[in-house]
C-alpha positions in Angstrom: -0.4 -4.3 -3.3 0.9 -8.0 -2.9 4.9 -8.6 -3.5 6.5 -11.3 -5.2 9.4 -13.1 -4.9 11.9 -15.8 -6.3 13.6 -17.5 -3.2 16.4 -19.8 -3.7 17.7 -22.2 -1.3 20.7 -23.7 -0.4 20.3 -27.4 2.2 22.3 -30.1 3.2 23.0 -33.1 1.0 20.0 -35.3 0.0 16.8 -33.1 1.4 16.2 -30.8 -1.8 13.4 -33.0 -2.4 11.6 -33.5 1.0 12.1 -29.8 1.7 11.1 -28.9 -1.4 7.5 -30.8 -0.8 7.5 -29.0 2.2 7.6 -25.4 1.1 4.9 -26.4 -1.8 2.3 -27.3 1.2 2.9 -23.3 2.5 0.7 -20.8 1.8 1.8 -17.4 -0.3 4.3 -20.5 -2.0 3.2 -21.3 -5.9 5.5 -23.1 -6.6 8.7 -24.9 -6.2 11.4 -26.9 -8.3 14.6 -29.1 -7.3 17.1 -28.3 -9.5 20.9 -28.5 -10.0 23.5 -25.5 -9.6 24.1 -23.8 -6.5 21.2 -23.9 -5.1 19.0 -26.6 -4.8 15.5 -25.5 -4.1 13.6 -22.8 -6.2 10.7 -21.2 -5.4 8.1 -18.9 -5.8 6.4 -16.7 -3.3 4.1 -14.1 -3.3 3.3 -11.8 0.3 1.5 -8.6 1.2 4.1 -6.5 1.8 8.4 -6.6 2.0 7.5 -7.1 5.9 5.2 -10.0 5.3 7.7 -11.3 3.2 10.7 -11.1 5.0 9.4 -12.4 8.3 8.2 -15.6 6.0 11.3 -16.3 4.7 12.9 -16.3 9.1 9.6 -17.9 10.2 8.6 -20.3 7.3 11.4 -21.6 4.9 14.9 -20.8 7.5 13.3 -23.6 10.0 12.5 -25.8 7.5 15.6 -28.1 8.7 18.1 -29.0 6.7 18.0 -25.4 5.1 21.0 -23.9 4.9 20.6 -20.6 3.6 18.2 -18.3 1.6 19.0 -16.1 -1.0 15.8 -13.8 -1.9 15.5 -12.0 -5.1 12.0 -9.6 -4.9 10.4 -9.4 -7.9 10.1 -5.7 -9.5 8.2 -5.8 -13.1 6.0 -8.2 -13.9 3.3 -8.3 -16.6 
């Protein structure tokens, strides 16, 4: 069963659009948008399991230069 999650990303100043473009190229990322508010980028991802999701966040998202921190909300109800 696939795991879906929204990842809220805080970036260094002026880097949100570039990071959004970079994130959209990563397999498993379904959408990524630069947004206003306390987070700069919101992305929706799918992974095979919770452990794959965790590894994905650390090795793919948090490894991008300019990413300061992430907050992950796992989807528990889908239609």
